N, C-alpha and C positions, 0 to 999 in steps of 0.2 A: 602451372601444374597440369591443367586439363589440356592444354596444347601438346604436352608429352603423352599424355593417354590417348591421343586421337589417331596415333599411328598404330597402336598396339590392340589386341583383342585382349578382353578382360572379362571375368565372370560377372554377373549381375550383383554378386554379394560385395565384390570391391568396390565396383561403381556406387553402390548404395551406401557403404562406408565413407566414400570420400564426398558425397553429395553433404548439403545443409541437413542439419537433423530437423524433422518434421514433428509438430506436437500431434500425439495421438488424439483421436477424435472422441468425446465423451461418450459413455455407454449409455446407450438410449433402451436397453432390455436388460433384464435379469431376472434368471429362472423362469424365461419364456414370456414373462410379462413386460409391459413397455413401462419405463420409469417416467413419471410425470416430471419434467425440467421445467424450471420457472421461465417466464418471459423476459426477454431482454430489459422491457420496461421496468419491471419489478426489480430485477438485479440492479438496474442502475438508480432507481428510487432509494433501496437499501443502501447502497454506496453513498449516495448523497446523505442520507439522514445521519448516516454513520460519522460522515465528514462534518456534518452540522453539530452533532454531539460533542464531537472533539474541540469543535471552535469555540464551542459554549465553554466547554472545561478550561481551556485556556485563558479566556476572556475572565473567566471567573477567579483563577489563579493569578491573574496579574492585578485584579483588583484588590485580592485580598493582600498581596504583596503592597501594592501602593499604600493602602490602608495601613499597613503596619508600618512602612517607612514614615507615613505622616505621624503616625503616633509617637515615633521615635524623635522627629524631628520637634514637635510641641511639648516633649517632655523634657528637652535639653534647651538651653538659651543658646546665644551667638558664641559664648566663649567654651562651650561644650560641657559646662556644669550643668548637673541635673537640678530641674525646679523642683521645689518641695512644696 
């Protein structure tokens, strides 16, 4: 596609539309004042903490599920009848 465009003259707007979209930079100023942005390390730490909390919740849910299954198994004998 770009090879077809090489021999022709296009305006900057058309060429910009054909280029890959670029991410807009974060705003560092608002109302003339500088916005304090968190450090990369702080952002990484927060993500790691959230991931650890998710893992803990998953592990807790698995333990509850396993204990419920064990309770059902102990309440019934091998023939499937409930023990009284």
